[in-house]
FILUMKE-168796 format. One record per residue: residue number from 1; residue in three letters; y, z, x of N, C-alpha, C, CB in turn. Coordinates in steps of 0.02 Angstrom, whole numbers, plus 50000, padded with zeros to 5 digits. Glycine has a CB too. Layout:
REM residues N
@nr NUM	rest Ala	n_Y Y	n_Z Z	n_X X	ca_Y Y	ca_Z Z	ca_X X	c_Y Y	c_Z Z	c_X X	cb_Y Y	cb_Z Z	cb_X X $
...
***
This chain:
REM residues 51
@nr 1	rest Met	n_Y 38486	n_Z 51510	n_X 46624	ca_Y 38463	ca_Z 51522	ca_X 46689	c_Y 38402	c_Z 51486	c_X 46706	cb_Y 38454	cb_Z 51590	cb_X 46699 $
@nr 2	rest Thr	n_Y 38355	n_Z 51483	n_X 46647	ca_Y 38294	ca_Z 51447	ca_X 46664	c_Y 38300	c_Z 51368	c_X 46667	cb_Y 38241	cb_Z 51467	cb_X 46612 $
@nr 3	rest Asp	n_Y 38365	n_Z 51350	n_X 46644	ca_Y 38375	ca_Z 51279	ca_X 46651	c_Y 38374	c_Z 51260	c_X 46713	cb_Y 38432	cb_Z 51258	cb_X 46624 $
@nr 4	rest Tyr	n_Y 38399	n_Z 51304	n_X 46764	ca_Y 38403	ca_Z 51276	ca_X 46830	c_Y 38335	c_Z 51271	c_X 46864	cb_Y 38450	cb_Z 51317	cb_X 46871 $
@nr 5	rest Phe	n_Y 38282	n_Z 51304	n_X 46838	ca_Y 38216	ca_Z 51292	ca_X 46868	c_Y 38190	c_Z 51218	c_X 46860	cb_Y 38165	cb_Z 51339	cb_X 46836 $
@nr 6	rest Tyr	n_Y 38229	n_Z 51182	n_X 46806	ca_Y 38213	ca_Z 51113	ca_X 46791	c_Y 38254	c_Z 51065	c_X 46823	cb_Y 38214	cb_Z 51100	cb_X 46724 $
@nr 7	rest Leu	n_Y 38321	n_Z 51085	n_X 46816	ca_Y 38369	ca_Z 51038	ca_X 46833	c_Y 38377	c_Z 51027	c_X 46915	cb_Y 38435	cb_Z 51062	cb_X 46800 $
@nr 8	rest Ile	n_Y 38364	n_Z 51077	n_X 46954	ca_Y 38372	ca_Z 51070	ca_X 47017	c_Y 38312	c_Z 51030	c_X 47047	cb_Y 38381	cb_Z 51136	cb_X 47045 $
@nr 9	rest Pro	n_Y 38255	n_Z 51039	n_X 47028	ca_Y 38192	ca_Z 51001	ca_X 47063	c_Y 38209	c_Z 50923	c_X 47032	cb_Y 38102	cb_Z 51036	cb_X 47036 $
@nr 10	rest Ile	n_Y 38231	n_Z 50912	n_X 46961	ca_Y 38253	ca_Z 50849	ca_X 46946	c_Y 38306	c_Z 50813	c_X 46981	cb_Y 38268	cb_Z 50851	cb_X 46888 $
@nr 11	rest Ala	n_Y 38356	n_Z 50843	n_X 46997	ca_Y 38417	ca_Z 50823	ca_X 47042	c_Y 38388	c_Z 50809	c_X 47116	cb_Y 38478	cb_Z 50888	cb_X 47045 $
@nr 12	rest Ile	n_Y 38356	n_Z 50853	n_X 47146	ca_Y 38336	ca_Z 50839	ca_X 47218	c_Y 38284	c_Z 50784	c_X 47212	cb_Y 38307	cb_Z 50906	cb_X 47257 $
@nr 13	rest Gly	n_Y 38244	n_Z 50773	n_X 47158	ca_Y 38189	ca_Z 50707	ca_X 47159	c_Y 38234	c_Z 50650	c_X 47142	cb_Y 38121	cb_Z 50711	cb_X 47097 $
@nr 14	rest Leu	n_Y 38286	n_Z 50639	n_X 47105	ca_Y 38328	ca_Z 50588	ca_X 47095	c_Y 38367	c_Z 50573	c_X 47164	cb_Y 38374	cb_Z 50605	cb_X 47036 $
@nr 15	rest Gly	n_Y 38390	n_Z 50615	n_X 47189	ca_Y 38427	ca_Z 50608	ca_X 47256	c_Y 38376	c_Z 50582	c_X 47314	cb_Y 38461	cb_Z 50683	cb_X 47278 $
@nr 16	rest Leu	n_Y 38316	n_Z 50600	n_X 47312	ca_Y 38262	ca_Z 50576	ca_X 47355	c_Y 38244	c_Z 50503	c_X 47339	cb_Y 38200	cb_Z 50622	cb_X 47347 $
@nr 17	rest Cys	n_Y 38236	n_Z 50491	n_X 47284	ca_Y 38219	ca_Z 50421	ca_X 47256	c_Y 38282	c_Z 50368	c_X 47277	cb_Y 38209	cb_Z 50425	cb_X 47167 $
@nr 18	rest Gly	n_Y 38353	n_Z 50403	n_X 47263	ca_Y 38399	ca_Z 50350	ca_X 47299	c_Y 38395	c_Z 50344	c_X 47370	cb_Y 38468	cb_Z 50365	cb_X 47288 $
@nr 19	rest Leu	n_Y 38383	n_Z 50386	n_X 47407	ca_Y 38374	ca_Z 50388	ca_X 47480	c_Y 38323	c_Z 50352	c_X 47494	cb_Y 38366	cb_Z 50451	cb_X 47510 $
@nr 20	rest Ala	n_Y 38268	n_Z 50358	n_X 47466	ca_Y 38217	ca_Z 50312	ca_X 47481	c_Y 38231	c_Z 50237	c_X 47460	cb_Y 38155	cb_Z 50336	cb_X 47449 $
@nr 21	rest Ala	n_Y 38265	n_Z 50223	n_X 47401	ca_Y 38282	ca_Z 50147	ca_X 47395	c_Y 38331	c_Z 50120	c_X 47429	cb_Y 38297	cb_Z 50129	cb_X 47335 $
@nr 22	rest Phe	n_Y 38373	n_Z 50160	n_X 47464	ca_Y 38423	ca_Z 50138	ca_X 47515	c_Y 38385	c_Z 50127	c_X 47583	cb_Y 38483	cb_Z 50194	cb_X 47523 $
@nr 23	rest Leu	n_Y 38341	n_Z 50173	n_X 47602	ca_Y 38310	ca_Z 50156	ca_X 47667	c_Y 38267	c_Z 50094	c_X 47652	cb_Y 38266	cb_Z 50217	cb_X 47697 $
@nr 24	rest Trp	n_Y 38237	n_Z 50084	n_X 47599	ca_Y 38184	ca_Z 50023	ca_X 47584	c_Y 38241	c_Z 49968	c_X 47591	cb_Y 38138	cb_Z 50024	cb_X 47496 $
@nr 25	rest Ser	n_Y 38306	n_Z 49967	n_X 47564	ca_Y 38341	ca_Z 49901	ca_X 47574	c_Y 38378	c_Z 49891	c_X 47649	cb_Y 38399	cb_Z 49896	cb_X 47514 $
@nr 26	rest Leu	n_Y 38373	n_Z 49946	n_X 47691	ca_Y 38398	ca_Z 49947	ca_X 47767	c_Y 38338	c_Z 49897	c_X 47796	cb_Y 38402	cb_Z 50035	cb_X 47808 $
@nr 27	rest Gln	n_Y 38258	n_Z 49926	n_X 47790	ca_Y 38221	ca_Z 49904	ca_X 47814	c_Y 38198	c_Z 49824	c_X 47791	cb_Y 38185	cb_Z 49952	cb_X 47811 $
@nr 28	rest Ser	n_Y 38216	n_Z 49800	n_X 47732	ca_Y 38203	ca_Z 49742	ca_X 47705	c_Y 38258	c_Z 49689	c_X 47729	cb_Y 38199	cb_Z 49752	cb_X 47630 $
@nr 29	rest Gly	n_Y 38313	n_Z 49710	n_X 47764	ca_Y 38359	ca_Z 49669	ca_X 47781	c_Y 38411	c_Z 49647	c_X 47723	cb_Y 38325	cb_Z 49617	cb_X 47809 $
@nr 30	rest Gln	n_Y 38422	n_Z 49689	n_X 47676	ca_Y 38475	ca_Z 49676	ca_X 47617	c_Y 38544	c_Z 49672	c_X 47652	cb_Y 38476	cb_Z 49740	cb_X 47556 $
@nr 31	rest Tyr	n_Y 38552	n_Z 49706	n_X 47713	ca_Y 38628	ca_Z 49703	ca_X 47743	c_Y 38637	c_Z 49665	c_X 47805	cb_Y 38655	cb_Z 49773	cb_X 47760 $
@nr 32	rest Asp	n_Y 38592	n_Z 49617	n_X 47809	ca_Y 38594	ca_Z 49576	ca_X 47870	c_Y 38657	c_Z 49543	c_X 47868	cb_Y 38537	cb_Z 49526	cb_X 47876 $
@nr 33	rest Asp	n_Y 38669	n_Z 49498	n_X 47820	ca_Y 38708	ca_Z 49451	ca_X 47812	c_Y 38769	c_Z 49460	c_X 47762	cb_Y 38668	cb_Z 49401	cb_X 47798 $
@nr 34	rest Leu	n_Y 38813	n_Z 49504	n_X 47772	ca_Y 38861	ca_Z 49521	ca_X 47735	c_Y 38923	c_Z 49472	c_X 47715	cb_Y 38880	cb_Z 49572	cb_X 47765 $
@nr 35	rest Gln	n_Y 38932	n_Z 49434	n_X 47768	ca_Y 38981	ca_Z 49377	ca_X 47769	c_Y 38955	c_Z 49317	c_X 47741	cb_Y 39004	cb_Z 49362	cb_X 47838 $
@nr 36	rest Gly	n_Y 38894	n_Z 49307	n_X 47743	ca_Y 38869	ca_Z 49239	ca_X 47714	c_Y 38868	c_Z 49232	c_X 47634	cb_Y 38794	cb_Z 49228	cb_X 47740 $
@nr 37	rest Ala	n_Y 38852	n_Z 49293	n_X 47597	ca_Y 38860	ca_Z 49309	ca_X 47543	c_Y 38928	c_Z 49298	c_X 47510	cb_Y 38841	cb_Z 49363	cb_X 47543 $
@nr 38	rest Ala	n_Y 38979	n_Z 49325	n_X 47540	ca_Y 39037	ca_Z 49324	ca_X 47518	c_Y 39072	c_Z 49254	c_X 47528	cb_Y 39069	cb_Z 49377	cb_X 47548 $
@nr 39	rest Glu	n_Y 39051	n_Z 49222	n_X 47577	ca_Y 39084	ca_Z 49148	ca_X 47597	c_Y 39045	c_Z 49096	c_X 47541	cb_Y 39064	cb_Z 49122	cb_X 47693 $
@nr 40	rest Arg	n_Y 38983	n_Z 49112	n_X 47540	ca_Y 38948	ca_Z 49067	ca_X 47499	c_Y 38980	c_Z 49036	c_X 47431	cb_Y 38889	cb_Z 49101	cb_X 47484 $
@nr 41	rest Ile	n_Y 39005	n_Z 49084	n_X 47404	ca_Y 39040	ca_Z 49070	ca_X 47339	c_Y 39110	c_Z 49021	c_X 47344	cb_Y 39060	cb_Z 49145	cb_X 47307 $
@nr 42	rest Leu	n_Y 39134	n_Z 49030	n_X 47394	ca_Y 39198	ca_Z 48983	ca_X 47411	c_Y 39177	c_Z 48922	c_X 47427	cb_Y 39243	cb_Z 49006	cb_X 47468 $
@nr 43	rest His	n_Y 39117	n_Z 48902	n_X 47440	ca_Y 39109	ca_Z 48823	ca_X 47464	c_Y 39081	c_Z 48790	c_X 47403	cb_Y 39054	cb_Z 48809	cb_X 47532 $
@nr 44	rest Gln	n_Y 39115	n_Z 48732	n_X 47393	ca_Y 39103	ca_Z 48691	ca_X 47325	c_Y 39044	c_Z 48644	c_X 47347	cb_Y 39175	cb_Z 48644	cb_X 47296 $
@nr 45	rest Asp	n_Y 38990	n_Z 48633	n_X 47311	ca_Y 38945	ca_Z 48593	ca_X 47315	c_Y 38963	c_Z 48529	c_X 47302	cb_Y 38901	cb_Z 48611	cb_X 47283 $
@nr 46	rest Asp	n_Y 38949	n_Z 48467	n_X 47346	ca_Y 38977	ca_Z 48410	ca_X 47319	c_Y 38933	c_Z 48364	c_X 47280	cb_Y 39006	cb_Z 48376	cb_X 47369 $
@nr 47	rest Val	n_Y 38869	n_Z 48396	n_X 47260	ca_Y 38824	ca_Z 48374	ca_X 47222	c_Y 38849	c_Z 48371	c_X 47137	cb_Y 38765	cb_Z 48417	cb_X 47239 $
@nr 48	rest Pro	n_Y 38867	n_Z 48320	n_X 47113	ca_Y 38880	ca_Z 48323	ca_X 47036	c_Y 38823	c_Z 48339	c_X 46993	cb_Y 38905	cb_Z 48259	cb_X 47009 $
@nr 49	rest Leu	n_Y 38832	n_Z 48373	n_X 46936	ca_Y 38785	ca_Z 48394	ca_X 46897	c_Y 38772	c_Z 48343	c_X 46847	cb_Y 38802	cb_Z 48455	cb_X 46871 $
@nr 50	rest Ser	n_Y 38710	n_Z 48325	n_X 46841	ca_Y 38697	ca_Z 48259	ca_X 46802	c_Y 38683	c_Z 48298	c_X 46732	cb_Y 38626	cb_Z 48205	cb_X 46836 $
@nr 51	rest His	n_Y 38714	n_Z 48281	n_X 46670	ca_Y 38704	ca_Z 48301	ca_X 46607	c_Y 38660	c_Z 48240	c_X 46565	cb_Y 38777	cb_Z 48318	cb_X 46577 $
***
């Protein structure tokens, strides 16, 4: 029973850290261009690699 006194605040703290990280990512513009990152991998660069 006394374990709950430690586990519940730790779980709430981790949840708040996750929420804070998500809100920070929204504010910093991480989700602004979802299609650009998905399409960028499909376009081949015409610049040959020099070895």
